[in-house]
Each structure stands twice: as structure tokens, then as C-alpha cells.
PyMOL commands that place a pseudoatom at each C-alpha (Angstrom):
pseudoatom trace, name=CA, resn=UNK, resi=1, chain=A, elem=C, hetatm=0, pos=[0.990, -5.821, -26.864]
pseudoatom trace, name=CA, resn=UNK, resi=2, chain=A, elem=C, hetatm=0, pos=[0.903, -2.453, -25.191]
pseudoatom trace, name=CA, resn=UNK, resi=3, chain=A, elem=C, hetatm=0, pos=[2.193, -0.750, -22.066]
pseudoatom trace, name=CA, resn=UNK, resi=4, chain=A, elem=C, hetatm=0, pos=[-0.036, 2.324, -21.571]
pseudoatom trace, name=CA, resn=UNK, resi=5, chain=A, elem=C, hetatm=0, pos=[-3.344, 3.736, -22.818]
pseudoatom trace, name=CA, resn=UNK, resi=6, chain=A, elem=C, hetatm=0, pos=[-5.082, 6.968, -21.798]
pseudoatom trace, name=CA, resn=UNK, resi=7, chain=A, elem=C, hetatm=0, pos=[-8.532, 8.317, -22.675]
pseudoatom trace, name=CA, resn=UNK, resi=8, chain=A, elem=C, hetatm=0, pos=[-10.397, 11.409, -21.490]
pseudoatom trace, name=CA, resn=UNK, resi=9, chain=A, elem=C, hetatm=0, pos=[-13.884, 12.757, -22.020]
pseudoatom trace, name=CA, resn=UNK, resi=10, chain=A, elem=C, hetatm=0, pos=[-15.310, 16.078, -20.876]
pseudoatom trace, name=CA, resn=UNK, resi=11, chain=A, elem=C, hetatm=0, pos=[-18.712, 17.722, -20.910]
pseudoatom trace, name=CA, resn=UNK, resi=12, chain=A, elem=C, hetatm=0, pos=[-19.553, 21.387, -20.313]
pseudoatom trace, name=CA, resn=UNK, resi=13, chain=A, elem=C, hetatm=0, pos=[-21.450, 22.218, -17.115]
pseudoatom trace, name=CA, resn=UNK, resi=14, chain=A, elem=C, hetatm=0, pos=[-24.570, 23.051, -19.121]
pseudoatom trace, name=CA, resn=UNK, resi=15, chain=A, elem=C, hetatm=0, pos=[-24.661, 19.401, -20.216]
pseudoatom trace, name=CA, resn=UNK, resi=16, chain=A, elem=C, hetatm=0, pos=[-25.652, 18.545, -16.641]
pseudoatom trace, name=CA, resn=UNK, resi=17, chain=A, elem=C, hetatm=0, pos=[-29.083, 20.017, -17.344]
pseudoatom trace, name=CA, resn=UNK, resi=18, chain=A, elem=C, hetatm=0, pos=[-29.585, 17.498, -20.155]
pseudoatom trace, name=CA, resn=UNK, resi=19, chain=A, elem=C, hetatm=0, pos=[-29.166, 14.622, -17.694]
pseudoatom trace, name=CA, resn=UNK, resi=20, chain=A, elem=C, hetatm=0, pos=[-30.931, 16.291, -14.743]
pseudoatom trace, name=CA, resn=UNK, resi=21, chain=A, elem=C, hetatm=0, pos=[-33.907, 13.901, -14.888]
pseudoatom trace, name=CA, resn=UNK, resi=22, chain=A, elem=C, hetatm=0, pos=[-31.856, 10.803, -14.119]
pseudoatom trace, name=CA, resn=UNK, resi=23, chain=A, elem=C, hetatm=0, pos=[-28.541, 12.022, -12.680]
pseudoatom trace, name=CA, resn=UNK, resi=24, chain=A, elem=C, hetatm=0, pos=[-27.891, 10.478, -9.289]
pseudoatom trace, name=CA, resn=UNK, resi=25, chain=A, elem=C, hetatm=0, pos=[-31.015, 8.333, -9.459]
pseudoatom trace, name=CA, resn=UNK, resi=26, chain=A, elem=C, hetatm=0, pos=[-30.065, 5.271, -11.482]
pseudoatom trace, name=CA, resn=UNK, resi=27, chain=A, elem=C, hetatm=0, pos=[-26.706, 6.010, -13.070]
pseudoatom trace, name=CA, resn=UNK, resi=28, chain=A, elem=C, hetatm=0, pos=[-24.567, 8.922, -14.149]
pseudoatom trace, name=CA, resn=UNK, resi=29, chain=A, elem=C, hetatm=0, pos=[-23.703, 9.443, -17.823]
pseudoatom trace, name=CA, resn=UNK, resi=30, chain=A, elem=C, hetatm=0, pos=[-20.032, 8.925, -16.941]
pseudoatom trace, name=CA, resn=UNK, resi=31, chain=A, elem=C, hetatm=0, pos=[-20.725, 5.341, -15.865]
pseudoatom trace, name=CA, resn=UNK, resi=32, chain=A, elem=C, hetatm=0, pos=[-22.113, 4.662, -19.310]
pseudoatom trace, name=CA, resn=UNK, resi=33, chain=A, elem=C, hetatm=0, pos=[-19.399, 6.496, -21.244]
pseudoatom trace, name=CA, resn=UNK, resi=34, chain=A, elem=C, hetatm=0, pos=[-16.426, 5.271, -19.193]
pseudoatom trace, name=CA, resn=UNK, resi=35, chain=A, elem=C, hetatm=0, pos=[-17.399, 1.672, -19.900]
pseudoatom trace, name=CA, resn=UNK, resi=36, chain=A, elem=C, hetatm=0, pos=[-16.880, 2.488, -23.579]
pseudoatom trace, name=CA, resn=UNK, resi=37, chain=A, elem=C, hetatm=0, pos=[-13.262, 3.512, -22.898]
pseudoatom trace, name=CA, resn=UNK, resi=38, chain=A, elem=C, hetatm=0, pos=[-12.656, -0.092, -21.858]
pseudoatom trace, name=CA, resn=UNK, resi=39, chain=A, elem=C, hetatm=0, pos=[-14.767, -1.497, -24.721]
pseudoatom trace, name=CA, resn=UNK, resi=40, chain=A, elem=C, hetatm=0, pos=[-12.770, 0.533, -27.231]
pseudoatom trace, name=CA, resn=UNK, resi=41, chain=A, elem=C, hetatm=0, pos=[-9.484, -0.592, -25.754]
pseudoatom trace, name=CA, resn=UNK, resi=42, chain=A, elem=C, hetatm=0, pos=[-10.532, -4.262, -25.800]
pseudoatom trace, name=CA, resn=UNK, resi=43, chain=A, elem=C, hetatm=0, pos=[-11.424, -3.826, -29.468]
pseudoatom trace, name=CA, resn=UNK, resi=44, chain=A, elem=C, hetatm=0, pos=[-8.046, -2.166, -30.217]
pseudoatom trace, name=CA, resn=UNK, resi=45, chain=A, elem=C, hetatm=0, pos=[-6.120, -4.957, -28.518]
pseudoatom trace, name=CA, resn=UNK, resi=46, chain=A, elem=C, hetatm=0, pos=[-7.831, -7.624, -30.668]
pseudoatom trace, name=CA, resn=UNK, resi=47, chain=A, elem=C, hetatm=0, pos=[-7.314, -10.321, -28.055]
pseudoatom trace, name=CA, resn=UNK, resi=48, chain=A, elem=C, hetatm=0, pos=[-3.616, -9.617, -27.390]
pseudoatom trace, name=CA, resn=UNK, resi=49, chain=A, elem=C, hetatm=0, pos=[-4.328, -8.286, -23.889]
pseudoatom trace, name=CA, resn=UNK, resi=50, chain=A, elem=C, hetatm=0, pos=[-7.173, -8.492, -21.424]
pseudoatom trace, name=CA, resn=UNK, resi=51, chain=A, elem=C, hetatm=0, pos=[-8.323, -6.393, -18.477]
pseudoatom trace, name=CA, resn=UNK, resi=52, chain=A, elem=C, hetatm=0, pos=[-7.667, -8.024, -15.100]
pseudoatom trace, name=CA, resn=UNK, resi=53, chain=A, elem=C, hetatm=0, pos=[-8.798, -5.353, -12.632]
pseudoatom trace, name=CA, resn=UNK, resi=54, chain=A, elem=C, hetatm=0, pos=[-10.731, -2.068, -12.845]
pseudoatom trace, name=CA, resn=UNK, resi=55, chain=A, elem=C, hetatm=0, pos=[-10.619, 0.548, -10.094]
pseudoatom trace, name=CA, resn=UNK, resi=56, chain=A, elem=C, hetatm=0, pos=[-12.750, 3.691, -10.167]
pseudoatom trace, name=CA, resn=UNK, resi=57, chain=A, elem=C, hetatm=0, pos=[-12.308, 6.939, -8.253]
pseudoatom trace, name=CA, resn=UNK, resi=58, chain=A, elem=C, hetatm=0, pos=[-14.645, 9.917, -8.249]
pseudoatom trace, name=CA, resn=UNK, resi=59, chain=A, elem=C, hetatm=0, pos=[-15.047, 13.461, -7.050]
pseudoatom trace, name=CA, resn=UNK, resi=60, chain=A, elem=C, hetatm=0, pos=[-18.251, 15.355, -6.424]
pseudoatom trace, name=CA, resn=UNK, resi=61, chain=A, elem=C, hetatm=0, pos=[-19.667, 18.707, -5.374]
pseudoatom trace, name=CA, resn=UNK, resi=62, chain=A, elem=C, hetatm=0, pos=[-20.294, 20.863, -8.434]
pseudoatom trace, name=CA, resn=UNK, resi=63, chain=A, elem=C, hetatm=0, pos=[-22.924, 18.651, -10.082]
pseudoatom trace, name=CA, resn=UNK, resi=64, chain=A, elem=C, hetatm=0, pos=[-24.582, 17.934, -6.738]
pseudoatom trace, name=CA, resn=UNK, resi=65, chain=A, elem=C, hetatm=0, pos=[-24.845, 21.662, -6.073]
pseudoatom trace, name=CA, resn=UNK, resi=66, chain=A, elem=C, hetatm=0, pos=[-26.244, 22.411, -9.515]
pseudoatom trace, name=CA, resn=UNK, resi=67, chain=A, elem=C, hetatm=0, pos=[-28.700, 19.502, -9.717]
pseudoatom trace, name=CA, resn=UNK, resi=68, chain=A, elem=C, hetatm=0, pos=[-29.620, 19.120, -6.070]
pseudoatom trace, name=CA, resn=UNK, resi=69, chain=A, elem=C, hetatm=0, pos=[-29.024, 15.355, -6.158]
pseudoatom trace, name=CA, resn=UNK, resi=70, chain=A, elem=C, hetatm=0, pos=[-25.855, 13.449, -5.232]
pseudoatom trace, name=CA, resn=UNK, resi=71, chain=A, elem=C, hetatm=0, pos=[-23.916, 12.704, -8.419]
pseudoatom trace, name=CA, resn=UNK, resi=72, chain=A, elem=C, hetatm=0, pos=[-20.278, 12.636, -9.473]
pseudoatom trace, name=CA, resn=UNK, resi=73, chain=A, elem=C, hetatm=0, pos=[-18.377, 15.434, -11.205]
pseudoatom trace, name=CA, resn=UNK, resi=74, chain=A, elem=C, hetatm=0, pos=[-15.572, 13.184, -12.387]
pseudoatom trace, name=CA, resn=UNK, resi=75, chain=A, elem=C, hetatm=0, pos=[-14.968, 9.464, -12.592]
pseudoatom trace, name=CA, resn=UNK, resi=76, chain=A, elem=C, hetatm=0, pos=[-11.503, 8.114, -13.313]
pseudoatom trace, name=CA, resn=UNK, resi=77, chain=A, elem=C, hetatm=0, pos=[-10.803, 4.495, -14.180]
pseudoatom trace, name=CA, resn=UNK, resi=78, chain=A, elem=C, hetatm=0, pos=[-7.524, 2.678, -13.700]
pseudoatom trace, name=CA, resn=UNK, resi=79, chain=A, elem=C, hetatm=0, pos=[-7.380, -0.642, -15.531]
pseudoatom trace, name=CA, resn=UNK, resi=80, chain=A, elem=C, hetatm=0, pos=[-4.713, -3.284, -15.046]
pseudoatom trace, name=CA, resn=UNK, resi=81, chain=A, elem=C, hetatm=0, pos=[-4.202, -5.313, -18.213]
pseudoatom trace, name=CA, resn=UNK, resi=82, chain=A, elem=C, hetatm=0, pos=[-2.271, -8.498, -18.895]
pseudoatom trace, name=CA, resn=UNK, resi=83, chain=A, elem=C, hetatm=0, pos=[-0.479, -9.017, -22.212]
pseudoatom trace, name=CA, resn=UNK, resi=84, chain=A, elem=C, hetatm=0, pos=[-1.294, -12.579, -23.286]
pseudoatom trace, name=CA, resn=UNK, resi=85, chain=A, elem=C, hetatm=0, pos=[1.878, -13.441, -25.170]
pseudoatom trace, name=CA, resn=UNK, resi=86, chain=A, elem=C, hetatm=0, pos=[4.462, -12.381, -22.580]
pseudoatom trace, name=CA, resn=UNK, resi=87, chain=A, elem=C, hetatm=0, pos=[2.287, -12.186, -19.422]
pseudoatom trace, name=CA, resn=UNK, resi=88, chain=A, elem=C, hetatm=0, pos=[3.609, -8.668, -18.644]
pseudoatom trace, name=CA, resn=UNK, resi=89, chain=A, elem=C, hetatm=0, pos=[1.345, -6.141, -16.967]
pseudoatom trace, name=CA, resn=UNK, resi=90, chain=A, elem=C, hetatm=0, pos=[0.147, -2.940, -18.604]
pseudoatom trace, name=CA, resn=UNK, resi=91, chain=A, elem=C, hetatm=0, pos=[-1.945, 0.038, -17.468]
pseudoatom trace, name=CA, resn=UNK, resi=92, chain=A, elem=C, hetatm=0, pos=[-4.740, 2.157, -18.869]
pseudoatom trace, name=CA, resn=UNK, resi=93, chain=A, elem=C, hetatm=0, pos=[-6.472, 5.259, -17.543]
pseudoatom trace, name=CA, resn=UNK, resi=94, chain=A, elem=C, hetatm=0, pos=[-9.788, 6.705, -18.589]
pseudoatom trace, name=CA, resn=UNK, resi=95, chain=A, elem=C, hetatm=0, pos=[-11.684, 9.579, -17.136]
pseudoatom trace, name=CA, resn=UNK, resi=96, chain=A, elem=C, hetatm=0, pos=[-14.542, 11.904, -17.585]
pseudoatom trace, name=CA, resn=UNK, resi=97, chain=A, elem=C, hetatm=0, pos=[-15.736, 15.201, -16.278]
pseudoatom trace, name=CA, resn=UNK, resi=98, chain=A, elem=C, hetatm=0, pos=[-19.127, 16.833, -16.389]
pseudoatom trace, name=CA, resn=UNK, resi=99, chain=A, elem=C, hetatm=0, pos=[-18.421, 19.863, -14.237]
for i in range(1, 99): cmd.bond("trace and resi %d" % i, "trace and resi %d" % (i + 1))
show_as sticks, trace
zoom trace
């Protein structure tokens, strides 16, 4: 089992222009990519642990100012995991920034 996992992803501000057409309208790229932090971790754990709760926090301002639509600059995930063999808790953090 594990006790802590951390992942981080970052994009340059110019990358915002790539996603201008759909940012803030249906989903932000960070929603898509952050889900893969959890997918990757599930794969690494090979069934030894499982996520029990996911909490997300965000900040905004830069991307909204640049794109003119409300969208997040950063999204940070906190995931509470449960080790299956000993029932102890574990934690994982994943985040992303596009500004």
C-alpha cells in the first residue's frame, strides 16, 4: 500500500488560446487532465487501495481575463484513499495550472 502520492501538471498561458473555443462553456481542460491523475494512480495501485473521496478546489482570474469567459486557472484535487489490506487511510494530491 501507499501513504502519499502527488502529481502536478502545468500549461503556459499561451495554451489558453488553444482551448479558447470551449473553455468555460462545457468543461475546462484541467477537468479532463486531472481525472487522469486519479486514473493513473488507480492503475499504479493495482487494486491494493481505492479512492474513497475526492475534493476539488480552484482559483480563477487570469484565464477569465484573457479569454473573456469564466474558467479556472488552477484546479487542485485532494483524494482520500483506503488501503485494502490494513484499512489505513492515505492521501493523494493532484493539480494543474493553465495560467
